[in-house]
N, CA, C and O atoms as CSV, one atom per row, in Angstrom:
chain,resi,resn,atom,element,x,y,z
A,1,MET,N,N,-5.135,-6.679,-12.165
A,1,MET,CA,C,-4.155,-7.382,-11.416
A,1,MET,C,C,-2.796,-7.203,-12.103
A,1,MET,O,O,-2.673,-7.358,-13.318
A,2,GLN,N,N,-1.809,-6.882,-11.319
A,2,GLN,CA,C,-0.486,-6.646,-11.845
A,2,GLN,C,C,0.400,-7.913,-11.508
A,2,GLN,O,O,0.313,-8.489,-10.424
A,3,ARG,N,N,1.250,-8.300,-12.509
A,3,ARG,CA,C,2.217,-9.398,-12.294
A,3,ARG,C,C,3.565,-9.014,-12.842
A,3,ARG,O,O,3.722,-8.385,-13.888
A,4,CYS,N,N,4.528,-9.445,-12.049
A,4,CYS,CA,C,5.914,-9.304,-12.590
A,4,CYS,C,C,6.765,-10.455,-12.169
A,4,CYS,O,O,6.950,-10.706,-10.978
A,5,ALA,N,N,7.269,-11.135,-13.112
A,5,ALA,CA,C,8.087,-12.263,-13.023
A,5,ALA,C,C,9.539,-11.804,-12.886
A,5,ALA,O,O,9.994,-10.986,-13.685
A,6,LEU,N,N,10.284,-12.314,-11.883
A,6,LEU,CA,C,11.584,-11.839,-11.591
A,6,LEU,C,C,12.528,-12.939,-12.147
A,6,LEU,O,O,12.107,-14.077,-12.355
A,7,PRO,N,N,13.766,-12.589,-12.375
A,7,PRO,CA,C,14.739,-13.426,-12.996
A,7,PRO,C,C,14.890,-14.858,-12.348
A,7,PRO,O,O,15.077,-15.864,-13.033
A,8,GLY,N,N,14.792,-14.867,-10.955
A,8,GLY,CA,C,14.943,-16.044,-10.219
A,8,GLY,C,C,13.707,-17.029,-10.204
A,8,GLY,O,O,13.717,-18.099,-9.595
A,9,GLY,N,N,12.594,-16.528,-10.974
A,9,GLY,CA,C,11.472,-17.314,-11.053
A,9,GLY,C,C,10.431,-16.878,-10.017
A,9,GLY,O,O,9.319,-17.405,-9.997
A,10,ASP,N,N,10.797,-15.896,-9.140
A,10,ASP,CA,C,9.809,-15.362,-8.166
A,10,ASP,C,C,8.768,-14.565,-9.040
A,10,ASP,O,O,8.991,-14.175,-10.186
A,11,LEU,N,N,7.649,-14.388,-8.367
A,11,LEU,CA,C,6.546,-13.613,-8.998
A,11,LEU,C,C,6.053,-12.722,-7.982
A,11,LEU,O,O,5.808,-13.085,-6.832
A,12,THR,N,N,5.896,-11.423,-8.466
A,12,THR,CA,C,5.279,-10.375,-7.586
A,12,THR,C,C,3.824,-10.186,-8.077
A,12,THR,O,O,3.576,-9.950,-9.260
A,13,ILE,N,N,2.904,-10.296,-7.155
A,13,ILE,CA,C,1.476,-10.136,-7.662
A,13,ILE,C,C,0.840,-9.066,-6.735
A,13,ILE,O,O,1.395,-8.758,-5.680
A,14,GLY,N,N,-0.275,-8.526,-7.116
A,14,GLY,CA,C,-0.946,-7.643,-6.332
A,14,GLY,C,C,-2.107,-6.992,-7.089
A,14,GLY,O,O,-2.170,-7.147,-8.309
A,15,ASP,N,N,-2.918,-6.359,-6.517
A,15,ASP,CA,C,-2.995,-6.034,-5.091
A,15,ASP,C,C,-4.419,-5.664,-4.768
A,15,ASP,O,O,-5.203,-5.484,-5.700
A,16,THR,N,N,-4.775,-5.550,-3.637
A,16,THR,CA,C,-6.139,-5.135,-3.182
A,16,THR,C,C,-6.046,-3.801,-2.549
A,16,THR,O,O,-4.968,-3.378,-2.129
A,17,HIS,N,N,-7.250,-3.066,-2.461
A,17,HIS,CA,C,-7.338,-1.770,-1.877
A,17,HIS,C,C,-8.465,-1.740,-0.877
A,17,HIS,O,O,-9.521,-2.331,-1.107
A,18,ALA,N,N,-8.254,-1.062,0.223
A,18,ALA,CA,C,-9.267,-0.774,1.112
A,18,ALA,C,C,-9.259,0.697,1.527
A,18,ALA,O,O,-8.201,1.245,1.835
A,19,TYR,N,N,-10.369,1.309,1.538
A,19,TYR,CA,C,-10.424,2.747,1.862
A,19,TYR,C,C,-11.135,3.039,3.119
A,19,TYR,O,O,-12.229,2.526,3.352
A,20,ALA,N,N,-10.534,3.871,3.963
A,20,ALA,CA,C,-11.149,4.261,5.273
A,20,ALA,C,C,-10.502,5.489,5.808
A,20,ALA,O,O,-9.459,5.940,5.335
A,21,THR,N,N,-11.143,6.019,6.805
A,21,THR,CA,C,-10.524,7.278,7.456
A,21,THR,C,C,-9.296,6.970,8.079
A,21,THR,O,O,-8.340,7.734,7.949
A,22,THR,N,N,-9.215,5.885,8.772
A,22,THR,CA,C,-7.854,5.431,9.348
A,22,THR,C,C,-7.464,4.168,8.888
A,22,THR,O,O,-8.311,3.376,8.473
A,23,HIS,N,N,-6.083,3.854,8.921
A,23,HIS,CA,C,-5.552,2.636,8.491
A,23,HIS,C,C,-5.737,1.556,9.459
A,23,HIS,O,O,-5.505,1.711,10.658
A,24,ASP,N,N,-6.158,0.450,8.941
A,24,ASP,CA,C,-6.348,-0.803,9.806
A,24,ASP,C,C,-4.859,-1.482,9.764
A,24,ASP,O,O,-4.356,-1.795,8.685
A,25,PRO,N,N,-4.251,-1.671,10.896
A,25,PRO,CA,C,-2.998,-2.248,10.949
A,25,PRO,C,C,-2.907,-3.742,10.658
A,25,PRO,O,O,-1.827,-4.326,10.576
A,26,TYR,N,N,-4.040,-4.307,10.513
A,26,TYR,CA,C,-4.167,-5.773,10.274
A,26,TYR,C,C,-4.447,-6.024,8.855
A,26,TYR,O,O,-5.246,-5.299,8.262
A,27,GLY,N,N,-3.833,-7.026,8.248
A,27,GLY,CA,C,-4.109,-7.401,6.819
A,27,GLY,C,C,-5.405,-8.119,6.720
A,27,GLY,O,O,-5.863,-8.638,7.738
A,28,ASP,N,N,-6.087,-8.206,5.509
A,28,ASP,CA,C,-7.316,-8.870,5.333
A,28,ASP,C,C,-6.931,-10.192,4.607
A,28,ASP,O,O,-6.791,-10.226,3.384
A,29,GLU,N,N,-6.767,-11.277,5.404
A,29,GLU,CA,C,-6.364,-12.620,4.872
A,29,GLU,C,C,-7.409,-13.141,3.893
A,29,GLU,O,O,-7.028,-13.855,2.965
A,30,ALA,N,N,-8.635,-12.853,4.024
A,30,ALA,CA,C,-9.573,-13.299,3.042
A,30,ALA,C,C,-9.332,-12.723,1.617
A,30,ALA,O,O,-9.454,-13.425,0.613
A,31,ALA,N,N,-8.981,-11.404,1.579
A,31,ALA,CA,C,-8.604,-10.773,0.237
A,31,ALA,C,C,-7.299,-11.344,-0.186
A,31,ALA,O,O,-7.157,-11.591,-1.383
A,32,ASP,N,N,-6.359,-11.578,0.614
A,32,ASP,CA,C,-5.099,-12.106,0.164
A,32,ASP,C,C,-5.312,-13.553,-0.377
A,32,ASP,O,O,-4.762,-13.967,-1.398
A,33,ASP,N,N,-6.150,-14.274,0.392
A,33,ASP,CA,C,-6.394,-15.697,-0.101
A,33,ASP,C,C,-7.086,-15.722,-1.478
A,33,ASP,O,O,-6.749,-16.564,-2.311
A,34,LEU,N,N,-7.996,-14.860,-1.718
A,34,LEU,CA,C,-8.645,-14.698,-2.953
A,34,LEU,C,C,-7.733,-14.431,-4.092
A,34,LEU,O,O,-7.836,-15.003,-5.177
A,35,VAL,N,N,-6.806,-13.510,-3.796
A,35,VAL,CA,C,-5.859,-13.131,-4.906
A,35,VAL,C,C,-5.002,-14.326,-5.199
A,35,VAL,O,O,-4.727,-14.612,-6.364
A,36,LEU,N,N,-4.550,-15.069,-4.137
A,36,LEU,CA,C,-3.675,-16.220,-4.333
A,36,LEU,C,C,-4.437,-17.391,-5.114
A,36,LEU,O,O,-3.888,-18.033,-6.009
A,37,ARG,N,N,-5.642,-17.591,-4.728
A,37,ARG,CA,C,-6.455,-18.662,-5.370
A,37,ARG,C,C,-6.578,-18.282,-6.852
A,37,ARG,O,O,-6.389,-19.168,-7.685
A,38,GLU,N,N,-6.875,-17.050,-7.242
A,38,GLU,CA,C,-7.053,-16.622,-8.507
A,38,GLU,C,C,-5.719,-16.796,-9.364
A,38,GLU,O,O,-5.775,-17.271,-10.498
A,39,ILE,N,N,-4.577,-16.415,-8.811
A,39,ILE,CA,C,-3.295,-16.539,-9.476
A,39,ILE,C,C,-2.929,-18.004,-9.720
A,39,ILE,O,O,-2.394,-18.355,-10.772
A,40,VAL,N,N,-3.237,-18.881,-8.696
A,40,VAL,CA,C,-2.994,-20.274,-8.773
A,40,VAL,C,C,-3.803,-20.825,-9.963
A,40,VAL,O,O,-3.254,-21.596,-10.750
A,41,LYS,N,N,-5.078,-20.460,-10.123
A,41,LYS,CA,C,-5.895,-20.909,-11.317
A,41,LYS,C,C,-5.292,-20.295,-12.587
A,41,LYS,O,O,-5.127,-21.013,-13.573
A,42,LEU,N,N,-4.962,-19.020,-12.605
A,42,LEU,CA,C,-4.435,-18.343,-13.755
A,42,LEU,C,C,-3.206,-19.045,-14.248
A,42,LEU,O,O,-3.119,-19.306,-15.448
A,43,LEU,N,N,-2.216,-19.381,-13.386
A,43,LEU,CA,C,-1.030,-20.003,-13.703
A,43,LEU,C,C,-1.049,-21.514,-13.895
A,43,LEU,O,O,-0.097,-22.120,-14.387
A,44,GLY,N,N,-2.143,-22.080,-13.495
A,44,GLY,CA,C,-2.302,-23.526,-13.487
A,44,GLY,C,C,-1.272,-24.219,-12.435
A,44,GLY,O,O,-0.835,-25.358,-12.595
A,45,ALA,N,N,-0.979,-23.467,-11.453
A,45,ALA,CA,C,0.030,-23.956,-10.484
A,45,ALA,C,C,-0.688,-24.771,-9.424
A,45,ALA,O,O,-1.882,-24.618,-9.167
A,46,GLU,N,N,0.150,-25.692,-8.793
A,46,GLU,CA,C,-0.581,-26.371,-7.602
A,46,GLU,C,C,-0.581,-25.579,-6.366
A,46,GLU,O,O,-1.510,-25.744,-5.575
A,47,GLN,N,N,0.398,-24.698,-6.095
A,47,GLN,CA,C,0.423,-23.777,-4.907
A,47,GLN,C,C,1.406,-22.659,-5.217
A,47,GLN,O,O,2.165,-22.632,-6.187
A,48,LEU,N,N,1.299,-21.808,-4.335
A,48,LEU,CA,C,2.281,-20.651,-4.337
A,48,LEU,C,C,2.810,-20.451,-2.948
A,48,LEU,O,O,2.050,-20.481,-1.980
A,49,ASP,N,N,4.121,-20.245,-2.832
A,49,ASP,CA,C,4.641,-20.008,-1.523
A,49,ASP,C,C,4.838,-18.504,-1.272
A,49,ASP,O,O,5.662,-17.908,-1.966
A,50,VAL,N,N,4.169,-17.875,-0.365
A,50,VAL,CA,C,4.263,-16.394,-0.052
A,50,VAL,C,C,5.597,-16.181,0.759
A,50,VAL,O,O,5.819,-16.815,1.791
A,51,ARG,N,N,6.376,-15.358,0.297
A,51,ARG,CA,C,7.659,-15.143,0.993
A,51,ARG,C,C,7.655,-13.824,1.645
A,51,ARG,O,O,8.305,-13.665,2.678
A,52,GLN,N,N,6.952,-12.834,1.105
A,52,GLN,CA,C,6.813,-11.535,1.750
A,52,GLN,C,C,5.482,-10.873,1.414
A,52,GLN,O,O,4.917,-11.123,0.349
A,53,ARG,N,N,5.024,-10.109,2.229
A,53,ARG,CA,C,3.731,-9.183,1.973
A,53,ARG,C,C,4.070,-7.787,2.213
A,53,ARG,O,O,4.788,-7.508,3.173
A,54,TRP,N,N,3.644,-6.925,1.471
A,54,TRP,CA,C,3.854,-5.497,1.672
A,54,TRP,C,C,2.469,-4.851,1.775
A,54,TRP,O,O,1.583,-5.136,0.969
A,55,ARG,N,N,2.291,-3.987,2.764
A,55,ARG,CA,C,1.152,-3.165,2.976
A,55,ARG,C,C,1.424,-1.690,2.726
A,55,ARG,O,O,2.164,-1.046,3.470
A,56,GLY,N,N,0.833,-1.181,1.699
A,56,GLY,CA,C,1.043,0.213,1.357
A,56,GLY,C,C,-0.088,1.094,1.982
A,56,GLY,O,O,-1.229,0.651,2.117
A,57,VAL,N,N,0.261,2.326,2.348
A,57,VAL,CA,C,-0.636,3.208,2.918
A,57,VAL,C,C,-0.552,4.583,2.079
A,57,VAL,O,O,0.524,5.181,2.062
A,58,TYR,N,N,-1.584,5.059,1.434
A,58,TYR,CA,C,-1.544,6.165,0.657
A,58,TYR,C,C,-2.290,7.395,1.240
A,58,TYR,O,O,-3.436,7.277,1.674
A,59,ALA,N,N,-1.678,8.480,1.244
A,59,ALA,CA,C,-2.315,9.636,1.752
A,59,ALA,C,C,-3.487,10.180,0.958
A,59,ALA,O,O,-3.439,10.210,-0.272
A,60,SER,N,N,-4.506,10.596,1.620
A,60,SER,CA,C,-5.663,11.181,0.938
A,60,SER,C,C,-6.375,12.023,1.962
A,60,SER,O,O,-6.201,11.866,3.170
A,61,ALA,N,N,-7.231,12.975,1.410
A,61,ALA,CA,C,-8.022,13.902,2.322
A,61,ALA,C,C,-9.111,14.373,1.583
A,61,ALA,O,O,-9.036,14.474,0.358
A,62,PRO,N,N,-10.206,14.696,2.268
A,62,PRO,CA,C,-11.415,15.265,1.623
A,62,PRO,C,C,-11.316,16.607,1.013
A,62,PRO,O,O,-12.171,17.002,0.220
A,63,SER,N,N,-10.236,17.360,1.381
A,63,SER,CA,C,-10.091,18.700,0.988
A,63,SER,C,C,-9.011,18.766,-0.189
A,63,SER,O,O,-8.518,17.713,-0.592
A,64,ASP,N,N,-8.666,19.906,-0.704
A,64,ASP,CA,C,-7.775,20.135,-1.840
A,64,ASP,C,C,-6.299,20.019,-1.356
A,64,ASP,O,O,-5.392,19.879,-2.176
A,65,THR,N,N,-6.078,20.077,-0.068
A,65,THR,CA,C,-4.721,20.116,0.480
A,65,THR,C,C,-4.327,18.796,1.130
A,65,THR,O,O,-4.864,18.413,2.169
A,66,VAL,N,N,-3.386,18.113,0.505
A,66,VAL,CA,C,-2.826,16.808,1.068
A,66,VAL,C,C,-1.242,17.027,1.100
A,66,VAL,O,O,-0.619,17.473,0.137
A,67,VAL,N,N,-0.710,16.692,2.225
A,67,VAL,CA,C,0.734,16.781,2.383
A,67,VAL,C,C,1.141,15.348,2.912
A,67,VAL,O,O,0.562,14.807,3.854
A,68,SER,N,N,2.114,14.829,2.269
A,68,SER,CA,C,2.566,13.536,2.754
A,68,SER,C,C,4.187,13.421,2.623
A,68,SER,O,O,4.780,13.701,1.582
A,69,VAL,N,N,4.809,12.982,3.784
A,69,VAL,CA,C,6.170,12.754,3.785
A,69,VAL,C,C,6.377,11.295,3.621
A,69,VAL,O,O,5.939,10.525,4.475
A,70,THR,N,N,7.038,10.851,2.543
A,70,THR,CA,C,7.096,9.402,2.219
A,70,THR,C,C,8.503,8.868,2.138
A,70,THR,O,O,8.799,7.851,1.510
A,71,SER,N,N,9.340,9.606,2.802
A,71,SER,CA,C,10.743,9.095,2.976
A,71,SER,C,C,11.179,8.631,4.302
A,71,SER,O,O,10.333,8.434,5.174
A,72,GLY,N,N,12.337,8.456,4.507
A,72,GLY,CA,C,12.802,8.018,5.875
A,72,GLY,C,C,12.894,9.207,6.975
A,72,GLY,O,O,13.314,8.990,8.112
A,73,VAL,N,N,12.495,10.390,6.566
A,73,VAL,CA,C,12.554,11.540,7.532
A,73,VAL,C,C,11.179,11.861,8.079
A,73,VAL,O,O,10.986,12.982,8.548
A,74,GLU,N,N,10.182,10.936,8.054
A,74,GLU,CA,C,8.856,11.277,8.439
A,74,GLU,C,C,8.798,11.425,9.964
A,74,GLU,O,O,7.763,11.915,10.417
A,75,MET,N,N,9.743,11.076,10.795
A,75,MET,CA,C,9.753,11.340,12.205
A,75,MET,C,C,10.129,12.799,12.600
A,75,MET,O,O,9.816,13.217,13.715
A,76,THR,N,N,10.774,13.554,11.734
A,76,THR,CA,C,11.342,14.835,12.099
A,76,THR,C,C,10.706,15.958,11.181
A,76,THR,O,O,10.279,16.999,11.679
A,77,ILE,N,N,10.660,15.714,9.870
A,77,ILE,CA,C,10.243,16.743,8.906
A,77,ILE,C,C,8.828,17.171,9.118
A,77,ILE,O,O,8.584,18.374,9.019
A,78,PRO,N,N,7.758,16.242,9.428
A,78,PRO,CA,C,6.376,16.722,9.333
A,78,PRO,C,C,6.086,17.827,10.269
A,78,PRO,O,O,5.213,18.636,9.954
A,79,HIS,N,N,6.722,17.950,11.386
A,79,HIS,CA,C,6.391,18.963,12.391
A,79,HIS,C,C,6.609,20.328,11.764
A,79,HIS,O,O,5.703,21.161,11.807
A,80,GLY,N,N,7.724,20.582,11.209
A,80,GLY,CA,C,7.959,21.871,10.567
A,80,GLY,C,C,7.218,22.076,9.333
A,80,GLY,O,O,6.767,23.193,9.082
A,81,LEU,N,N,7.040,21.018,8.479
A,81,LEU,CA,C,6.134,21.057,7.328
A,81,LEU,C,C,4.694,21.399,7.641
A,81,LEU,O,O,4.061,22.217,6.975
A,82,ALA,N,N,4.203,20.750,8.668
A,82,ALA,CA,C,2.798,20.995,9.074
A,82,ALA,C,C,2.533,22.420,9.377
A,82,ALA,O,O,1.536,22.999,8.945
A,83,ALA,N,N,3.510,23.033,10.189
A,83,ALA,CA,C,3.258,24.429,10.488
A,83,ALA,C,C,3.268,25.411,9.284
A,83,ALA,O,O,2.486,26.359,9.223
A,84,THR,N,N,4.207,25.133,8.316
A,84,THR,CA,C,4.260,25.865,7.091
A,84,THR,C,C,3.014,25.666,6.157
A,84,THR,O,O,2.541,26.627,5.550
A,85,VAL,N,N,2.499,24.423,6.052
A,85,VAL,CA,C,1.417,24.212,5.304
A,85,VAL,C,C,0.244,24.811,5.978
A,85,VAL,O,O,-0.498,25.486,5.265
A,86,ARG,N,N,-0.059,24.675,7.272
A,86,ARG,CA,C,-1.028,25.241,7.942
A,86,ARG,C,C,-1.131,26.775,7.683
A,86,ARG,O,O,-2.213,27.313,7.446
A,87,VAL,N,N,-0.009,27.416,7.736
A,87,VAL,CA,C,-0.032,28.888,7.483
A,87,VAL,C,C,-0.498,29.206,6.115
A,87,VAL,O,O,-1.280,30.130,5.894
A,88,ASP,N,N,0.009,28.400,5.159
A,88,ASP,CA,C,-0.381,28.646,3.688
A,88,ASP,C,C,-1.841,28.389,3.517
A,88,ASP,O,O,-2.504,29.163,2.827
A,89,VAL,N,N,-2.394,27.349,4.101
A,89,VAL,CA,C,-3.843,26.917,3.889
A,89,VAL,C,C,-4.743,28.014,4.572
A,89,VAL,O,O,-5.784,28.350,4.007
A,90,LEU,N,N,-4.402,28.544,5.686
A,90,LEU,CA,C,-5.204,29.390,6.478
A,90,LEU,C,C,-5.078,30.844,5.915
A,90,LEU,O,O,-5.877,31.709,6.273
A,91,ALA,N,N,-4.132,31.092,5.087
A,91,ALA,CA,C,-3.892,32.457,4.614
A,91,ALA,C,C,-4.829,32.839,3.590
A,91,ALA,O,O,-4.767,33.959,3.083
């Protein structure tokens, strides 16, 4: 479990992982609740107020070739990148 206390007293905690062929767009509240309960016990706190949640998605593939565009250009760049990668992989 990772913890990071911020100057204003906020605390960033995390995280859980789920692996599947496709990404489930819905969060697992049971897993989030478990993490929060454990942090409350660890800190001896009465409660924690969740202000934000972040859901990360990580690229993976069963083969040796994985290409991921992880910047703000993912709506345009992948089309040209995919064609180039496909040619390289099939060569």
